[in-house]
C-alpha positions in Angstrom: 21.8 5.3 0.7 22.6 2.0 -1.0 24.8 2.2 -4.1 25.1 5.5 -5.8 21.6 6.8 -6.6 22.9 8.5 -9.7 24.9 5.5 -11.0 22.1 3.1 -10.2 19.5 5.3 -11.9 21.6 5.6 -15.0 22.0 1.9 -15.3 18.4 1.1 -14.6 17.3 3.7 -17.1 19.5 2.2 -19.7 17.4 -1.0 -19.6 14.5 0.9 -21.1 16.6 2.8 -23.6 18.4 -0.3 -24.9 15.2 -2.4 -25.0 13.5 0.3 -27.1 16.0 -0.3 -29.8 14.4 -3.7 -30.4 11.2 -1.9 -31.5 12.8 -1.0 -34.9 13.1 -4.7 -35.7 9.5 -5.3 -34.6 7.9 -2.6 -36.6 8.2 -4.4 -39.9 5.5 -6.9 -39.1 2.3 -6.2 -40.9 0.0 -3.8 -38.9 -3.3 -5.1 -37.5 -2.6 -8.8 -38.3 -2.8 -11.7 -35.8 0.3 -11.7 -33.5 2.4 -14.2 -35.5 4.5 -15.8 -32.8 4.1 -17.1 -29.3 7.7 -15.9 -28.7 7.8 -12.2 -28.0 11.3 -12.2 -26.8 12.4 -9.6 -29.4 10.4 -7.0 -27.4 12.5 -7.3 -24.2 15.9 -6.2 -25.4 19.3 -7.3 -24.0 19.9 -8.0 -20.3 22.0 -5.5 -18.3 24.6 -6.0 -15.6 25.0 -4.4 -12.2 27.9 -5.2 -10.0 28.7 -8.2 -12.1 25.1 -9.6 -12.1 23.0 -9.9 -15.2 19.4 -8.9 -14.7 16.3 -8.0 -16.7 13.7 -10.0 -18.7 14.9 -13.2 -20.3 11.8 -14.6 -22.0 8.5 -13.3 -23.2 5.7 -15.6 -24.4 2.2 -14.9 -25.8 0.2 -17.6 -24.2 -3.1 -16.6 -25.9 -4.2 -14.1 -28.5 -7.9 -13.4 -29.1 -10.1 -10.7 -30.6 -12.4 -8.6 -28.5 -14.2 -5.3 -29.1 -14.5 -2.1 -27.2 -17.9 -0.5 -26.5 -18.0 1.2 -29.9 -17.3 -2.1 -31.7 -13.7 -1.4 -32.6 -11.7 -4.7 -32.6 -8.9 -5.2 -30.2 -6.3 -7.9 -29.6 -6.2 -9.3 -26.1 -2.8 -10.8 -25.5 -2.0 -12.9 -22.5 1.8 -12.5 -21.9 4.1 -14.4 -19.6 7.5 -12.9 -18.6 10.5 -14.6 -17.1 13.5 -12.6 -15.8 15.6 -11.3 -12.9 15.7 -8.2 -10.8 18.5 -6.4 -9.0 17.4 -5.2 -5.6 17.6 -5.3 -1.9 16.0 -7.1 1.0 15.7 -6.6 4.7 16.8 -9.6 6.8 15.0 -8.5 9.9 12.5 -5.9 11.1 9.3 -4.9 9.2 8.5 -5.8 5.7 11.1 -8.6 5.2 9.0 -9.9 2.3 9.8 -6.8 0.2 12.4 -7.1 -2.5 12.9 -3.6 -4.0 15.3 -1.5 -6.0 14.5 1.6 -3.9 15.0 0.6 -0.3 15.8 4.1 0.8 12.1 4.9 0.4 10.2 1.7 0.0 11.7 0.0 3.1 12.8 3.0 5.1 9.3 4.6 5.2 7.9 1.3 6.4 10.2 1.4 9.5 13.0 -0.8 8.2 16.2 0.2 10.1 18.6 -0.3 7.2 21.4 -2.8 6.6 19.6 -3.9 3.4 21.3 -6.7 1.5 21.7 -6.6 -2.3 21.0 -9.5 -4.5 19.3 -10.9 -7.6 15.8 -12.2 -7.6 13.9 -14.2 -10.2 10.3 -13.9 -11.5 8.6 -16.5 -13.6 5.7 -16.7 -16.0 4.6 -20.0 -14.7 3.8 -18.4 -11.4 1.8 -15.7 -13.0 4.2 -12.8 -13.8 3.3 -11.0 -17.0 0.6 -8.8 -18.4 -2.6 -8.8 -20.3 -2.1 -6.4 -23.2 -5.0 -4.8 -25.1 -4.1 -3.4 -28.5 -6.4 -1.9 -31.1 -6.4 -4.2 -34.1 -6.1 -1.2 -36.5 -4.1 2.0 -36.1 -7.2 4.1 -37.0 -8.9 3.0 -33.8 -5.9 3.9 -31.5 -5.7 7.3 -29.8 -1.8 7.1 -29.8 -1.5 6.5 -26.0 -0.8 3.6 -23.7 -2.0 3.0 -20.1 0.1 0.7 -17.9 -1.7 -0.5 -14.8 -0.6 -2.2 -11.5 -2.8 -4.1 -9.2 -2.7 -4.0 -5.4 -1.6 -6.5 -2.8 -2.5 -10.0 -3.9 -0.2 -11.7 -6.3 -0.7 -12.0 -10.0 -4.2 -10.7 -9.7 -5.9 -11.3 -13.2 -7.7 -8.6 -15.0 -10.7 -10.9 -15.6 -13.2 -10.8 -18.4 -14.2 -7.2 -19.1 -17.7 -6.2 -17.9 -20.1 -5.6 -20.7 -20.3 -2.0 -21.9 -22.4 0.0 -24.5 -21.5 3.2 -26.3 -22.1 6.4 -24.4 -23.6 4.4 -21.5 -22.6 4.0 -17.9 -21.4 0.4 -17.2 -21.6 -0.7 -13.6 -18.7 -2.5 -12.0 -15.8 -1.5 -14.3 -13.6 -1.3 -11.2 -13.6 -5.1 -11.4 -11.1 -4.8 -14.2 -9.2 -1.7 -12.9 -11.2 0.5 -15.3 -9.5 -1.2 -18.3 -12.9 -1.2 -20.1 -13.4 2.6 -20.1 -9.7 3.0 -21.2 -10.0 0.8 -24.3 -13.4 2.5 -25.0 -11.5 5.7 -25.4 -9.0 4.1 -27.8 -6.1 3.5 -25.4 -3.8 0.5 -25.7 -3.6 -0.9 -22.1 -1.1 -3.1 -20.4 -2.6 -4.7 -17.3 0.5 -6.0 -15.4 0.7 -8.9 -13.0 3.4 -9.3 -10.4 4.1 -10.9 -7.0 2.6 -8.4 -4.6 1.9 -10.3 -1.3 1.6 -8.3 1.8 3.3 -11.0 3.8 6.0 -13.6 2.9 3.5 -15.9 1.2 4.7 -15.8 -2.4 8.1 -17.4 -1.7 9.8 -15.6 -4.6 13.5 -16.4 -4.5 16.7 -14.3 -4.5 20.4 -15.0 -4.2 22.2 -12.4 -2.1 25.5 -11.0 -3.1 27.2 -13.2 -0.6 25.7 -16.3 -2.2 23.0 -16.9 0.4 19.6 -17.9 -0.9 16.6 -16.0 0.4 12.9 -16.9 -0.1 9.5 -15.5 1.0 9.9 -12.4 -1.2 7.5 -10.3 -3.3 8.0 -7.6 -5.8 5.2 -5.2 -5.0 7.5 -2.1 -4.8 10.1 -2.7 -7.5 10.3 0.2 -9.9 12.6 -1.7 -12.3 10.1 -4.4 -12.8 7.5 -1.9 -13.8 9.9 -0.3 -16.3 10.5 -3.8 -17.8 6.8 -4.4 -18.2 6.4 -1.0 -19.8 9.2 -1.6 -22.2 7.7 -4.8 -23.4 4.3 -3.2 -23.7 5.6 -0.2 -25.7 7.5 -2.4 -28.0 4.6 -4.8 -28.7 2.3 -1.8 -29.4 4.9 -0.4 -31.8 5.2 -3.9 -33.4 1.5 -4.1 -34.0 0.5 -0.5 -34.8 3.7 0.7 -36.5 4.7 3.5 -34.1 5.5 3.9 -30.4 3.0 5.4 -28.0 3.1 9.2 -28.0 2.4 9.2 -24.3 2.2 6.6 -21.6 0.1 6.9 -18.5 0.1 4.9 -15.3 -2.9 3.7 -13.2 -2.4 1.8 -9.9 -4.7 0.7 -7.1 -3.5 0.3 -3.5 0.0 -1.2 -3.6 0.0 -0.4 -7.3 -0.7 3.3 -6.5 2.1 3.3 -3.9 4.4 1.9 -6.6 3.4 4.7 -8.9 4.4 7.2 -6.3 7.8 5.6 -6.0 8.3 5.9 -9.8 7.2 9.5 -9.9 9.2 10.6 -6.8 12.6 8.9 -7.0 15.3 10.3 -9.3 15.8 8.2 -12.4 12.8 5.9 -11.8 10.7 7.6 -14.5 13.3 8.0 -17.2 14.6 5.9 -20.0 18.1 5.6 -21.4 17.8 8.9 -23.2 16.7 10.8 -20.1 13.1 11.2 -21.3 10.2 10.5 -19.1 8.5 7.1 -19.4 5.2 8.0 -17.9 3.5 11.3 -18.8 1.1 11.2 -15.9 -0.1 9.2 -12.9 -3.6 8.3 -11.8 -3.3 6.8 -8.4 -6.3 5.0 -6.8 -6.2 4.9 -2.9 -2.5 4.4 -2.4 -1.8 1.5 -0.1 -1.5 2.6 3.6 -1.2 6.2 2.3 2.4 5.5 1.1 4.8 6.6 -0.2 5.4 10.1 1.0 7.6 12.5 -1.1 10.5 12.4 1.4 14.1 11.0 1.0 16.4 11.5 3.9 20.2 11.6 3.5 22.2 12.3 6.7 19.0 13.5 8.4 18.0 15.9 5.6 15.1 15.6 3.2 16.7 15.9 -0.2 13.8 15.0 -2.5 12.6 17.8 -4.9 15.0 20.2 -3.3 16.0 21.9 -6.6 14.2 23.4 -9.6 15.7 20.7 -11.8 14.4 18.0 -9.5 10.9 19.5 -9.4 10.9 19.8 -13.2 10.9 16.0 -13.5 7.7 15.5 -11.6 4.8 14.3 -13.8 1.2 15.4 -13.2 -0.3 13.2 -10.6 -3.9 12.7 -9.5 -4.4 10.9 -6.1 -7.8 9.5 -5.2 -8.4 8.8 -1.5 -11.3 6.5 -0.4 -12.2 8.4 2.7 -13.8 5.6 4.6 -10.6 3.5 4.4 -8.5 4.4 7.4 -6.9 1.0 7.8 -6.0 -1.0 10.8 -3.9 1.8 12.2 -6.4 4.5 11.5 -3.9 6.7 9.8 -4.3 5.9 6.1 -6.3 9.0 5.3 -4.0 11.1 7.3 -1.0 9.9 5.3 -2.8 10.5 2.0 -3.5 14.1 3.1 0.1 14.5 4.3 1.3 13.4 0.8 -0.6 16.3 -0.8 0.6 18.7 1.9 4.2 17.8 1.4 4.0 18.1 -2.4 2.5 21.5 -2.0 5.2 22.6 0.5 7.8 21.5 -2.0 6.3 23.6 -4.8 4.6 20.8 -6.6 1.0 21.5 -5.6 0.1 22.7 -9.1 1.1 19.3 -10.5 -0.8 17.2 -7.9 -4.4 16.8 -7.1 -6.0 14.9 -4.1 -9.7 13.9 -4.5 -11.2 12.4 -1.4 -14.5 10.4 -2.0 -16.9 10.1 1.0 -18.5 6.9 1.8 -16.3 4.4 0.0 -13.7 2.2 1.6 -10.7 0.6 -0.2 -12.7 -1.4 -2.7 -15.4 0.1 -4.9 -18.5 -1.9 -6.0 -16.8 -3.4 -9.0 -13.8 -4.7 -7.1 -16.2 -6.1 -4.5 -18.3 -7.8 -7.2 -15.1 -9.6 -8.4 -14.3 -11.0 -5.0 -14.8 -14.6 -3.9 -16.7 -15.5 -0.7 -19.3 -13.5 1.2 -17.9 -10.1 0.4 -19.1 -10.4 -3.2 -22.7 -10.3 -2.1 -22.0 -6.8 -0.8 -21.3 -5.3 -4.2 -24.5 -3.2 -4.3 -23.7 -1.9 -0.8 -20.5 -0.3 -2.0 -20.2 2.9 -4.1 -19.3 2.4 -7.8 -16.4 4.7 -8.8 -16.6 3.9 -12.5 -18.0 7.2 -13.4 -15.3 9.0 -11.4 -12.4 7.2 -13.0 -13.9 7.5 -16.5 -13.8 11.3 -16.0 -10.3 11.3 -14.4 -8.8 9.4 -17.3 -9.9 12.2 -19.5 -8.9 14.9 -17.0 -5.3 13.5 -16.8 -5.0 13.4 -20.5 -6.3 17.0 -20.9 -3.8 18.1 -18.2 -0.8 16.4 -20.0 -1.7 17.2 -23.6 -3.4 20.6 -23.4 -2.2 22.0 -20.1 -5.8 22.1 -18.9 -5.4 21.8 -15.1 -8.0 19.7 -13.4 -10.3 21.0 -10.7 -8.4 21.8 -7.4 -8.1 19.5 -4.5 -11.3 18.1 -3.0 -10.9 17.3 0.7 -12.6 17.6 4.0 -9.3 18.8 5.5 -9.3 22.5 5.9 -5.6 22.6 4.9 -6.4 21.1 1.5 -10.1 21.8 0.9 -9.8 25.6 1.5 -11.7 27.4 4.3 -14.1 30.3 3.9 -16.5 32.0 6.3 -19.1 29.3 6.0 -16.9 26.2 5.9 -15.0 24.3 3.2 -14.6 25.8 -0.3 -13.8 22.5 -1.9 -15.1 19.6 0.2 -14.5 16.0 -0.6 -16.5 14.4 -3.4 -19.9 13.3 -2.4 -21.5 11.2 -5.0 -25.3 11.4 -5.3 -25.7 8.4 -2.9 -23.9 10.5 -0.2 -25.2 14.0 -1.2 -28.8 12.7 -1.3 -28.7 9.8 1.1 -31.2 7.1 1.7 -29.1 5.5 4.3 -25.6 5.1 5.7 -22.5 3.3 4.4 -20.3 1.7 7.1 -17.3 -0.6 7.3 -17.0 -3.9 9.2 -20.1 -5.4 7.6 -21.9 -8.4 9.1 -20.6 -11.7 7.8 -17.0 -10.4 7.1 -14.4 -11.1 9.7 -13.6 -7.9 11.6 -10.0 -7.9 10.4 -8.3 -6.3 7.4 -11.0 -7.0 4.8 -13.6 -5.7 7.2 -12.0 -2.2 6.9 -12.0 -2.3 3.1 -15.6 -3.0 2.2 -18.9 -1.4 3.3 -22.5 -2.3 4.1 -25.5 -0.1 3.7 -28.1 0.6 6.4 -31.3 2.2 5.0 -33.3 5.0 6.5 -36.3 2.8 6.6 -37.9 3.8 9.9 -38.0 0.2 11.0 -35.9 -1.5 13.6 -32.9 -0.3 15.6 -29.8 1.3 14.2 -27.3 -1.5 13.3 -24.2 -2.7 15.0 -21.1 -3.4 12.9 -19.4 -6.8 13.0 -17.3 -5.7 16.0 -20.5 -4.8 17.9 -20.0 -1.1 17.5 -23.0 1.2 17.0 -23.6 2.7 13.6 -25.0 6.0 14.9 -27.1 6.9 11.9 -28.7 10.0 13.5 -25.6 11.2 15.4 -27.1 11.3 18.9 -24.8 8.7 20.5 -27.7 6.4 21.3 -28.9 3.2 19.7 -32.5 4.0 18.8 -35.1 3.6 16.0 -33.9 4.3 12.5 -35.1 7.5 10.9 -37.2 7.6 7.8 -35.6 9.4 4.8 -37.7 12.5 5.5 -36.6 12.6 9.2 -33.0 12.1 8.1 -33.1 14.9 5.6 -34.8 17.2 8.2 -32.0 16.4 10.6 -29.4 17.1 8.0 -30.8 20.6 7.4 -30.3 21.3 11.2 -26.7 19.9 10.9 -26.0 22.4 8.1 -25.6 19.9 5.3 -25.7 21.6 1.9 -27.8 19.0 0.1 -30.2 16.2 1.0 -32.2 18.5 3.3 -35.8 19.3 4.1 -37.5 21.9 6.2 -39.3 20.7 9.4 -42.7 20.7 7.7 -41.6 19.2 4.4 -41.7 15.5 3.3 -39.5 13.9 0.8 -41.1 13.3 -2.6 -39.8 11.4 -5.6 -39.5 14.7 -7.5 -37.4 16.3 -4.7 -35.2 13.3 -4.5 -34.6 13.2 -8.3 -33.8 17.0 -8.3 -31.3 16.5 -5.5 -29.6 13.6 -7.4 -29.5 15.5 -10.6 -28.0 18.6 -9.0 -25.3 16.6 -7.1 -24.3 14.7 -10.3 -24.3 17.8 -12.5 -22.0 19.6 -10.1 -19.5 16.8 -10.3 -19.7 16.6 -14.2 -19.1 20.4 -14.3 -15.9 19.8 -12.3 -14.8 16.9 -14.6 -15.1 14.5 -11.6 -17.9 12.4 -13.1 -18.6 11.2 -16.6 -21.6 12.4 -18.6 -22.6 8.8 -19.0 -22.7 8.4 -15.2 -24.7 11.6 -14.9 -27.4 10.2 -17.2 -27.4 6.9 -15.3 -28.0 8.7 -12.0 -30.8 10.8 -13.4 -32.5 7.7 -15.0 -32.2 5.8 -11.7 -33.5 8.7 -9.6 -36.5 9.1 -11.9 -37.9 5.7 -10.7 -36.8 5.6 -7.1 -37.6 2.8 -4.7 -37.2 5.0 -1.7 -37.4 3.5 1.8 -40.3 4.6 3.9 -40.3 8.4 3.7 
């Protein structure tokens, strides 16, 4: 294990603690007024030293401040913030993931197969390359719910939040995943810090470090650096306090893909989720399809897993909701397996009551909103990918109720018998099936036509309708999409034929007897029941329920 974990955790935690002192000086600025200065350096606090090296943020600049509104019309400030600074961490000079510069190599590098021999150094991040955040702050304290969400995007460096999709009060807004669900968060009154960092999957960012022996090292990225996230959070908390007159009462984390894997690192490793006073920084974690299924709750020292081995260690674990996109199995085919293994290990370590795994059938790595925000041919597939906005709208509320009121969310939902529970007739708690899956009018599949059958091909879906016309499709690799499960490429079923087959296969919904035909009323009833069951379980928002019911009342069904 590089450097003393206890000593390093204390030093890194002190960064947050010392920086929070700066908030007292910031609080005097008039609440709700326009941010008065482009220089937000007072929010970052002093730099720290580690092994003789200074590190931490060095400059904070508000590049733009403009007014927006949430869905209810409450005014918000949208601040575009650039950050410069340095990071203390480690790099691998050979083996896998040599692009990674991290402060937790014993997990972030070791679990990716790096053999060790990690070299310490100091790296630099820069606002002019894109490092920083977009901060959404209510313009008036009366419109704030007292909490802050900090988000982290996935692989793909400095990914912007974009313009928020339009939303209306108490209505479902499609494509909010395009903005990492920031829209629904501010609609609930949260302050939100959408962070941007170097997060390339390969050595394309060319971030620079100087190793302890004086050698320069380039080609780095900071996707899995917990200290960088703490620095972001410190600045965000201080700016919120500056503008609203008090610090957030609770801070939550949302991350997608590599961002979700980063969230696991923060929640799992000793000291990563504590400030200089020993208090937790993040009260809860909402993790959206953790990249590659990483990271697992394991930390090996001399061949022994020492993570969460004592009651004191387990007591620091914050409530965590993991969402797994079931259709995303990755290039290696093991991503879903690892996501399930994460839940199994946490349960085995006595933390199952503080963790939830919700698998969602039919969606790959990107939901409809994220696909809509893409460039190139993939963007045209947005309507052929499931929209998870209603799910995450509900889960934001579920996590807050868990943290503030002790209201535990619904148990795991998984198609694994180890996690979903087995009874005499099958699974007690199967994976989430949104109405498009529970009451299908076709099949969602990966490797769409027109998308190179490489990594992106595993992450988005296409939709093949039960239209009774033409042959079952082939994916872009030439593999059969066996829509009727008979291992033969033949004529597509109609929806009625598909639902009759589903009854024979034992599906619990979207079924018909042999002499029945699908009618608009039967379809609408199926959709309403499927959506209502998810709302009851707090896995779908009421607004999404109403949207599904309205859409089902005027269906454009394929040939039935």
